[in-house]
C-alpha positions as CSV (number, residue, x, y, z in Angstrom):
1,M,-18.9,13.3,-33.8
2,S,-20.3,14.2,-30.3
3,K,-18.7,16.8,-28.1
4,S,-17.8,14.1,-25.5
5,A,-15.8,12.1,-28.0
6,V,-13.9,15.3,-29.0
7,S,-13.4,16.1,-25.3
8,G,-12.1,12.6,-24.7
9,R,-9.6,12.9,-27.5
10,V,-8.4,16.3,-26.3
11,A,-8.1,15.1,-22.8
12,G,-6.0,12.2,-24.0
13,E,-3.7,14.5,-25.9
14,L,-3.4,16.8,-22.9
15,A,-2.7,13.8,-20.6
16,T,0.1,12.7,-23.0
17,E,1.6,16.2,-23.2
18,M,1.4,16.7,-19.4
19,M,3.1,13.4,-18.7
20,A,5.9,14.3,-21.1
21,L,6.4,17.8,-19.6
22,F,5.7,17.2,-15.9
23,G,6.5,13.5,-15.3
24,P,5.3,12.3,-11.9
25,Q,3.7,15.7,-11.2
26,A,1.5,15.6,-14.3
27,A,-1.7,14.8,-12.4
28,T,-1.1,17.5,-9.9
29,E,-0.5,20.0,-12.7
30,A,-3.7,18.9,-14.5
31,H,-5.6,19.3,-11.2
32,R,-4.2,22.8,-10.8
33,R,-5.3,23.7,-14.4
34,A,-8.8,22.2,-13.8
35,S,-9.2,24.3,-10.7
36,R,-8.1,27.5,-12.5
37,S,-10.6,26.8,-15.3
38,R,-13.4,26.3,-12.8
39,N,-12.4,29.5,-11.0
40,L,-12.6,31.4,-14.3
41,G,-16.1,29.9,-15.1
42,N,-14.8,27.8,-17.9
43,A,-16.9,24.6,-17.5
44,L,-15.6,22.9,-20.7
45,G,-12.0,23.6,-19.8
46,Y,-12.6,22.3,-16.2
47,C,-14.2,19.1,-17.5
48,T,-11.4,18.5,-20.0
49,W,-8.6,19.0,-17.5
50,R,-10.4,16.7,-15.0
51,Q,-10.7,14.0,-17.6
52,A,-7.0,14.5,-18.4
53,E,-6.2,14.3,-14.6
54,R,-8.2,11.0,-14.3
55,L,-6.5,9.5,-17.3
56,I,-3.0,10.4,-16.0
57,A,-3.9,8.8,-12.7
58,Q,-5.0,5.6,-14.5
59,L,-2.0,5.5,-16.7
60,T,0.5,6.0,-13.9
61,A,-1.3,3.7,-11.3
62,T,-0.1,0.3,-10.4
63,S,-2.3,-2.5,-11.7
64,D,-3.9,-3.2,-8.3
65,Q,-5.3,0.3,-7.8
66,F,-8.1,0.1,-10.3
67,T,-10.7,-2.6,-11.1
68,V,-10.5,-3.8,-14.7
69,H,-13.9,-4.7,-16.2
């Protein structure tokens, strides 16, 4: 299994957990954690939190905010 597949799974699990814990503020909290990881030099953590943030945004968006392919 490639690292990106694992990272995607982890990001999905983080997104689910963040949405349960923080509700409407989940994307903001994921962004904060991504920024912290970046500031600490943790590139993998940064990328994982950014993926979680994007996934939260997609899951909580109204249907007309994203193009479906």
